[in-house]
C-alpha positions as CSV (number, residue, x, y, z in Angstrom):
1,M,26.3,-36.1,-5.9
2,R,23.6,-34.2,-6.8
3,K,22.4,-32.7,-3.2
4,L,26.0,-31.9,-2.3
5,F,26.0,-29.9,-5.7
6,F,22.8,-27.8,-4.2
7,V,24.5,-27.8,-0.8
8,L,27.6,-26.3,-2.0
9,A,26.1,-23.8,-4.5
10,A,23.9,-22.3,-1.7
11,L,27.1,-22.3,0.7
12,L,28.7,-20.3,-2.1
13,I,26.1,-17.9,-2.6
14,S,25.6,-17.2,1.3
15,I,29.5,-16.4,1.5
16,A,29.3,-14.1,-1.6
17,A,26.0,-12.5,-0.3
18,N,27.6,-12.0,3.2
19,A,30.7,-10.4,1.8
20,Q,28.6,-7.8,-0.2
21,F,27.3,-6.2,2.8
22,E,30.6,-4.9,4.4
23,K,31.3,-1.6,5.6
24,G,32.7,0.8,2.8
25,K,30.5,-0.5,0.3
26,F,28.2,1.2,-2.4
27,Y,24.8,0.0,-3.7
28,G,22.8,1.6,-6.4
29,G,19.4,0.0,-7.4
30,A,15.7,0.9,-9.4
31,S,12.5,-0.7,-8.6
32,L,9.2,-0.8,-10.0
33,S,6.0,-1.0,-7.7
34,N,2.1,-0.1,-7.5
35,L,0.9,-2.1,-10.6
36,D,-2.6,-2.1,-8.8
37,L,-1.5,-3.5,-5.7
38,N,-2.7,-0.5,-3.2
39,Y,-5.7,-0.1,-1.2
40,S,-6.4,3.7,-1.2
41,D,-9.0,5.7,-2.8
42,A,-6.8,6.6,-5.4
43,G,-6.8,3.2,-7.0
44,K,-6.6,3.3,-10.6
45,L,-3.6,1.7,-12.3
46,R,-0.3,3.2,-11.1
47,L,3.0,3.0,-11.8
48,D,5.8,3.7,-9.3
49,V,9.8,3.9,-10.3
50,N,12.6,4.5,-7.5
51,A,16.1,5.1,-8.2
52,L,18.5,4.0,-5.0
53,G,21.9,5.1,-3.9
54,G,23.4,3.9,-0.8
55,Y,26.2,3.1,1.1
56,F,27.5,0.7,4.1
57,F,28.4,2.8,7.0
58,E,28.7,-0.6,9.5
59,D,28.5,-4.3,8.2
60,N,24.9,-5.1,7.4
61,L,23.6,-1.7,7.9
62,M,23.0,0.5,4.8
63,A,21.6,4.2,4.8
64,Y,20.2,5.3,1.4
65,L,18.9,8.0,-0.6
66,S,15.8,7.7,-3.1
67,A,14.0,9.6,-5.6
68,G,10.9,8.3,-7.0
69,I,8.0,9.1,-9.7
70,D,4.6,7.6,-9.2
71,T,2.1,8.1,-12.0
72,N,-0.9,7.0,-13.4
73,H,-3.3,8.9,-16.4
74,D,-4.5,11.3,-14.3
75,Y,-1.5,12.8,-11.9
76,T,2.2,12.4,-11.3
77,D,3.5,12.5,-7.7
78,L,7.4,12.6,-6.9
79,S,8.9,11.9,-4.1
80,V,12.5,11.8,-1.8
81,T,13.0,9.2,0.7
82,L,16.0,8.8,3.5
83,G,16.2,5.5,4.9
84,G,18.2,2.5,6.2
85,R,18.3,-0.9,5.6
86,Y,19.3,-3.8,7.9
87,Y,20.5,-6.9,6.3
88,I,20.4,-10.2,8.1
89,I,23.7,-11.9,8.4
90,Q,24.3,-14.6,5.5
91,N,21.0,-14.9,3.7
92,G,20.1,-11.5,2.0
93,I,17.0,-10.7,4.1
94,Y,17.0,-7.2,4.8
95,L,14.5,-5.0,7.1
96,G,14.5,-1.2,6.3
97,A,12.7,2.1,7.6
98,N,12.0,5.3,5.9
99,V,11.0,8.8,6.0
100,G,10.5,11.3,3.0
101,V,8.3,14.0,1.3
102,K,6.5,13.3,-1.4
103,Q,5.0,16.2,-4.0
104,V,0.9,15.3,-4.5
105,D,0.5,16.6,-7.9
106,S,-3.3,16.0,-7.9
107,Q,-4.0,17.8,-4.7
108,R,-1.2,19.9,-5.5
109,H,0.5,19.8,-1.6
110,N,3.2,18.0,-0.2
111,D,2.9,15.3,2.1
112,F,5.6,13.7,5.0
113,K,5.8,9.7,4.9
114,A,7.2,7.1,6.8
115,G,7.8,3.4,5.4
116,I,8.8,-0.1,6.5
117,E,9.7,-2.8,4.1
118,I,11.3,-6.2,4.1
119,G,13.1,-8.0,1.3
120,Y,15.5,-10.1,-0.1
121,A,18.9,-9.7,-2.1
122,F,19.1,-12.6,-4.4
123,F,22.4,-12.4,-5.9
124,I,22.8,-13.6,-9.5
125,N,26.6,-13.1,-9.4
126,R,28.5,-11.1,-7.2
127,H,27.7,-7.8,-7.6
128,I,23.9,-7.7,-9.0
129,T,20.7,-8.7,-7.2
130,I,17.1,-9.2,-8.2
131,E,15.6,-7.7,-4.8
132,P,11.7,-8.7,-4.5
133,Q,10.2,-6.6,-1.4
134,V,7.0,-5.7,0.8
135,F,6.4,-1.9,2.0
136,Y,4.0,-0.4,3.8
137,D,4.0,4.2,3.3
138,Q,2.2,5.8,5.9
139,S,0.8,9.1,5.0
140,F,0.6,11.9,7.5
141,K,-1.5,14.3,5.3
142,S,-4.4,11.5,4.7
143,H,-3.9,7.9,6.2
144,K,-7.1,6.8,3.7
145,D,-6.0,8.7,0.6
146,Y,-2.5,8.2,0.5
147,S,-1.2,5.3,2.7
148,K,-0.3,2.5,0.8
149,V,0.5,-1.4,1.4
150,G,2.6,-2.7,-2.0
151,F,5.2,-4.8,-3.6
152,R,8.4,-3.9,-5.4
153,L,10.6,-5.6,-7.8
154,G,14.2,-4.3,-7.7
155,L,17.4,-4.5,-9.2
156,G,20.6,-4.0,-7.4
157,F,24.1,-3.1,-7.8
158,Y,26.6,-3.3,-4.9
159,L,30.1,-2.3,-5.4
């Protein structure tokens, strides 16, 4: 009986998740990252907060715009990113790519970046998700100093 319950629950979650990735849906989210999880020379304790807004222009394909603030005790960086995600059908795993610009306060210059991400949208209910994600951001200014690999934990809203 217990196994049957878990199978039915998993089926319902996958059906609800798939319905949220339909054309015409909106997405809003926020994420937190970089709690000392980077390999760059600027490896002091950092906190990175991002806000995302997106739209599903096709089933399973979302375009998004993100704004972020990356701070530590010495400086604050601001970024704007344009990206897209592909949600693998019926399971919540997504792959993404993005490009953006970052205003680097510590060096007083702008940096162009490109990134990739892989994550999972774990549905709490029909509209709210917890989204763990692994990402890589490539800096075009200085790979060694500003590129980063990290882990994000986000909260998403599918409307």
